[in-house]
TORDO-326552 format. One line per field, with one value per residue (C-alpha): chain; residue number from 1; x, z, y. Coordinates in steps of 0.2 Angstrom, whole numbers. Last residue first. Layout:
<pts>
chain	c(A; ...) .
resi	c(NUM; ...) .
u	c(X; ...) .
w	c(Z; ...) .
v	c(Y; ...) .
</pts>
This chain:
<pts>
chain	c(A; A; A; A; A; A; A; A; A; A; A; A; A; A; A; A; A; A; A; A; A; A; A; A; A; A; A; A; A; A; A; A; A; A; A; A; A; A; A; A; A; A; A; A; A; A; A; A; A; A; A; A; A; A; A; A; A; A; A; A; A; A; A; A; A; A; A; A; A; A; A; A; A; A; A; A; A; A; A; A; A; A; A; A; A; A; A; A; A; A; A; A; A; A; A; A; A; A; A; A; A; A; A; A; A; A; A; A; A; A; A; A; A; A; A; A; A; A; A; A; A; A; A; A; A; A; A; A; A; A; A; A; A; A; A; A; A; A; A; A; A; A; A; A; A; A; A; A; A; A; A; A; A; A; A; A; A; A; A; A; A; A; A; A; A; A; A; A; A; A; A; A; A; A; A; A; A; A; A; A; A; A; A; A; A; A; A; A; A; A; A; A; A; A; A; A; A; A; A; A; A; A; A; A; A; A; A; A; A; A; A; A; A; A; A; A; A; A; A; A; A; A; A; A; A; A; A; A; A; A; A; A; A; A; A; A; A; A; A; A; A; A; A; A; A; A; A; A; A; A; A; A; A; A; A; A; A; A; A; A; A; A; A; A; A; A; A; A; A; A; A; A; A; A; A; A; A; A; A; A; A; A; A; A; A; A; A; A; A; A; A; A; A; A; A; A; A; A; A; A; A; A; A; A; A; A; A; A; A; A; A; A; A; A; A; A; A; A; A; A; A; A; A; A; A; A; A; A; A; A; A; A; A; A; A; A; A; A; A; A; A; A; A; A; A; A; A; A; A; A; A; A; A; A; A; A; A; A; A; A; A; A; A; A; A; A; A; A; A; A; A; A; A; A) .
resi	c(374; 373; 372; 371; 370; 369; 368; 367; 366; 365; 364; 363; 362; 361; 360; 359; 358; 357; 356; 355; 354; 353; 352; 351; 350; 349; 348; 347; 346; 345; 344; 343; 342; 341; 340; 339; 338; 337; 336; 335; 334; 333; 332; 331; 330; 329; 328; 327; 326; 325; 324; 323; 322; 321; 320; 319; 318; 317; 316; 315; 314; 313; 312; 311; 310; 309; 308; 307; 306; 305; 304; 303; 302; 301; 300; 299; 298; 297; 296; 295; 294; 293; 292; 291; 290; 289; 288; 287; 286; 285; 284; 283; 282; 281; 280; 279; 278; 277; 276; 275; 274; 273; 272; 271; 270; 269; 268; 267; 266; 265; 264; 263; 262; 261; 260; 259; 258; 257; 256; 255; 254; 253; 252; 251; 250; 249; 248; 247; 246; 245; 244; 243; 242; 241; 240; 239; 238; 237; 236; 235; 234; 233; 232; 231; 230; 229; 228; 227; 226; 225; 224; 223; 222; 221; 220; 219; 218; 217; 216; 215; 214; 213; 212; 211; 210; 209; 208; 207; 206; 205; 204; 203; 202; 201; 200; 199; 198; 197; 196; 195; 194; 193; 192; 191; 190; 189; 188; 187; 186; 185; 184; 183; 182; 181; 180; 179; 178; 177; 176; 175; 174; 173; 172; 171; 170; 169; 168; 167; 166; 165; 164; 163; 162; 161; 160; 159; 158; 157; 156; 155; 154; 153; 152; 151; 150; 149; 148; 147; 146; 145; 144; 143; 142; 141; 140; 139; 138; 137; 136; 135; 134; 133; 132; 131; 130; 129; 128; 127; 126; 125; 124; 123; 122; 121; 120; 119; 118; 117; 116; 115; 114; 113; 112; 111; 110; 109; 108; 107; 106; 105; 104; 103; 102; 101; 100; 99; 98; 97; 96; 95; 94; 93; 92; 91; 90; 89; 88; 87; 86; 85; 84; 83; 82; 81; 80; 79; 78; 77; 76; 75; 74; 73; 72; 71; 70; 69; 68; 67; 66; 65; 64; 63; 62; 61; 60; 59; 58; 57; 56; 55; 54; 53; 52; 51; 50; 49; 48; 47; 46; 45; 44; 43; 42; 41; 40; 39; 38; 37; 36; 35; 34; 33; 32; 31; 30; 29; 28; 27; 26; 25; 24; 23; 22; 21; 20; 19; 18; 17; 16; 15; 14; 13; 12; 11; 10; 9; 8; 7; 6; 5; 4; 3; 2; 1) .
u	c(-59; -74; -73; -75; -92; -100; -89; -97; -81; -85; -103; -100; -84; -92; -106; -93; -82; -98; -101; -83; -83; -75; -59; -56; -40; -32; -18; -1; 6; 23; 27; 31; 14; 18; 0; -6; 10; 9; -9; -6; 9; -2; -2; -16; -35; -43; -56; -44; -45; -37; -44; -30; -20; -10; -2; 7; 19; 21; 9; -4; -10; -22; -25; -38; -39; -55; -54; -56; -67; -80; -78; -85; -73; -66; -61; -53; -43; -37; -30; -34; -47; -46; -61; -53; -55; -47; -47; -47; -66; -69; -62; -75; -73; -57; -63; -79; -68; -57; -72; -78; -60; -61; -49; -33; -25; -7; 2; 9; 15; 26; 19; 23; 41; 48; 39; 51; 43; 45; 45; 28; 20; 7; -12; -21; -31; -20; -16; -23; -11; -18; -3; 5; 15; 22; 26; 19; 10; -7; -15; -2; -2; -13; -13; -25; -19; -23; -37; -55; -64; -48; -43; -32; -28; -22; -14; -20; -13; -26; -24; -30; -26; -25; -30; -48; -50; -48; -61; -73; -71; -75; -90; -96; -93; -103; -117; -118; -118; -132; -143; -140; -144; -160; -166; -163; -172; -165; -177; -190; -186; -191; -206; -200; -213; -221; -219; -231; -232; -216; -213; -217; -200; -192; -195; -177; -168; -172; -173; -158; -148; -152; -146; -130; -126; -128; -117; -103; -94; -97; -100; -86; -74; -77; -74; -57; -51; -33; -21; -14; -2; -16; -27; -45; -48; -42; -53; -68; -66; -64; -79; -89; -85; -91; -107; -111; -107; -119; -132; -131; -132; -147; -156; -153; -161; -176; -184; -169; -175; -192; -188; -188; -171; -174; -170; -188; -191; -176; -161; -160; -141; -138; -155; -156; -137; -139; -153; -143; -128; -139; -146; -129; -122; -137; -135; -116; -119; -131; -118; -116; -112; -129; -133; -116; -117; -108; -92; -80; -92; -80; -75; -86; -91; -73; -66; -53; -46; -47; -29; -34; -48; -38; -24; -37; -44; -26; -22; -38; -33; -16; -23; -34; -19; -9; -23; -24; -5; -4; -17; -8; 9; 1; -5; 12; 21; 10; 14; 32; 32; 22; 34; 49; 41; 38; 56; 62; 52; 58; 76; 74; 68; 82; 95; 88; 90; 108; 111; 104; 114; 130; 126; 124; 141; 150; 143; 148; 165; 167; 162; 174; 188; 184; 184; 201; 208; 202) .
w	c(-78; -86; -104; -102; -94; -104; -114; -126; -136; -153; -150; -132; -136; -150; -139; -126; -139; -146; -129; -126; -142; -159; -169; -184; -184; -198; -194; -201; -216; -221; -204; -207; -205; -187; -183; -186; -179; -163; -160; -164; -153; -139; -120; -113; -109; -105; -113; -118; -136; -131; -129; -135; -124; -126; -112; -115; -101; -84; -90; -94; -113; -111; -127; -132; -144; -149; -158; -175; -184; -194; -213; -224; -238; -234; -217; -223; -236; -222; -212; -199; -192; -175; -168; -159; -142; -134; -115; -105; -105; -100; -82; -79; -61; -62; -76; -66; -50; -61; -67; -49; -44; -58; -73; -78; -95; -95; -112; -112; -94; -99; -93; -75; -70; -63; -75; -69; -52; -35; -43; -51; -35; -39; -38; -41; -55; -56; -75; -79; -66; -60; -59; -44; -43; -27; -33; -43; -27; -25; -20; -20; -37; -48; -64; -76; -93; -111; -112; -118; -116; -114; -132; -135; -154; -154; -137; -119; -102; -89; -73; -55; -41; -24; -6; -9; -18; -1; 8; -7; -7; 11; 9; -5; 5; 20; 9; 0; 17; 24; 9; 9; 28; 25; 12; 23; 37; 52; 60; 73; 91; 100; 112; 125; 133; 150; 163; 177; 194; 194; 175; 170; 177; 164; 148; 148; 151; 169; 178; 169; 171; 190; 192; 181; 191; 207; 204; 192; 197; 216; 220; 208; 215; 232; 226; 218; 232; 232; 243; 231; 235; 245; 230; 236; 231; 213; 211; 219; 206; 191; 196; 199; 182; 174; 183; 179; 160; 161; 169; 155; 142; 150; 152; 133; 128; 140; 142; 154; 166; 170; 188; 191; 196; 211; 212; 214; 228; 238; 238; 247; 246; 250; 244; 227; 224; 228; 215; 202; 205; 203; 187; 180; 184; 176; 160; 159; 163; 148; 137; 133; 115; 110; 126; 128; 112; 96; 90; 97; 91; 79; 93; 108; 110; 109; 93; 91; 108; 120; 122; 114; 126; 141; 136; 133; 151; 158; 149; 157; 174; 171; 166; 181; 192; 183; 187; 205; 207; 198; 210; 226; 219; 215; 234; 240; 228; 234; 253; 249; 240; 254; 267; 256; 255; 274; 278; 265; 273; 291; 284; 276; 292; 302; 289; 292; 311; 308; 297; 310; 324; 313; 311; 329; 333; 320; 327; 345; 339; 331; 347; 357; 345; 347; 366; 365; 354; 367) .
v	c(-35; -43; -47; -66; -63; -78; -90; -101; -100; -92; -86; -81; -73; -63; -56; -51; -42; -33; -26; -21; -11; -17; -14; -25; -35; -44; -56; -53; -64; -57; -49; -30; -23; -16; -12; -30; -38; -28; -33; -51; -54; -61; -64; -75; -74; -90; -101; -116; -109; -93; -76; -64; -52; -37; -27; -11; -7; 4; 18; 5; 4; -10; -20; -33; -48; -58; -74; -83; -71; -78; -78; -64; -66; -49; -55; -71; -61; -49; -63; -76; -64; -56; -45; -31; -24; -8; -6; 10; 12; -6; -1; 12; 15; 24; 35; 40; 43; 54; 64; 66; 72; 85; 84; 92; 88; 82; 80; 98; 95; 80; 64; 59; 53; 36; 24; 10; 10; 19; 37; 33; 29; 16; 17; 1; -6; -22; -20; -3; 4; 21; 33; 42; 58; 64; 81; 96; 103; 110; 94; 80; 72; 61; 52; 43; 35; 34; 46; 43; 59; 69; 64; 49; 48; 66; 64; 65; 60; 62; 73; 73; 85; 75; 76; 81; 64; 54; 66; 64; 45; 44; 55; 45; 29; 36; 42; 25; 16; 27; 24; 5; 5; 16; 4; -11; -4; -13; -25; -19; -22; -38; -38; -49; -61; -56; -70; -69; -60; -50; -52; -33; -28; -38; -28; -23; -6; -2; -19; -25; -9; -10; -28; -24; -8; -18; -32; -25; -9; -8; -26; -32; -19; -25; -42; -38; -27; -34; -43; -56; -70; -79; -81; -82; -64; -67; -82; -73; -59; -70; -80; -64; -57; -73; -73; -55; -59; -73; -62; -49; -62; -69; -52; -49; -65; -65; -83; -88; -74; -82; -84; -65; -57; -46; -27; -20; -33; -27; -39; -55; -56; -74; -81; -72; -74; -93; -94; -84; -96; -112; -105; -100; -117; -125; -116; -119; -138; -138; -131; -113; -108; -101; -92; -85; -75; -82; -75; -88; -102; -112; -124; -122; -140; -145; -153; -139; -142; -126; -119; -102; -100; -104; -93; -79; -81; -82; -66; -58; -63; -56; -39; -39; -42; -29; -16; -21; -20; -3; 4; -3; 4; 21; 22; 17; 29; 43; 39; 38; 55; 63; 57; 63; 80; 81; 76; 89; 103; 98; 97; 114; 122; 114; 121; 138; 136; 131; 146; 157; 149; 151; 169; 172; 163; 173; 189; 184; 180; 197; 205; 195; 200; 218; 217; 208; 222; 235) .
</pts>
């Protein structure tokens, strides 16, 4: 009885082992199929990658050849000119010979032929020159024994026939079958429309830029909102990332990255619209104070001519005072400080003037025109 039970157990174990072996066989079959599919995909990807890398290498060779061209060569300084303007006589004859060979060798249908007057059509010439260049690159790659690609097949599919069909479809070239028909060039760009569109684009760019900020001016009793002492901005809706407009280089600077560090106190900040901020930023003269400088108050009261013009820019990073010097340049001056300090024994006398008056005085005193420009 016990022997019979053991035989039954052994048969059950053998049956279980057979089932496991069958399952393993199925897994092995699935694994072999997956490995085969993976290997096939890798091979296909490798062929595609090889083709792409080969094309990149060809382009690098072309770039190296262009950069290695001597500065005195015929093409020097003409990198941005079309082929027809930088081509030599040999280039033109080479293109013509290749096109004649192409017509004989391929003998395309009548509606796809290149008519003999192609050199008189500017756009057609540029298209054909590009087609020739791509053919040279493809044949050079195809002749390389180390490469087994499909460059010429790719050229026929992607360059030859699409270019020929594009020429016949988009250029006034189909009319030249019997006799040359000159190109009828397009009308020149409307200058007024161009200026209008550029202005609209600039306004939109400025609007998008300004929308990122909230703008403020620093005010005080002597500096009302109409003529503030400085212009500030921060991230829209957030009291952080403060920047100020420098009146020295007319650029925006992050206050935290300069000696300024902090914006004006809230009591001294007056909010303005983005448009108003743009007006203030554009009006550089509005930030500058000018004075006619006299030798002293006695000279002024005696009706003598001023000796020069001085100006002040109260930029957030520092106050910058200048005087127009005898050598016809602006240079640093202590005159404004001495006049308002009143401690020097013989301070100069200043009379405030506007920018237009300053420009006229500089013309009279120094013969300088445009000296007040910033």
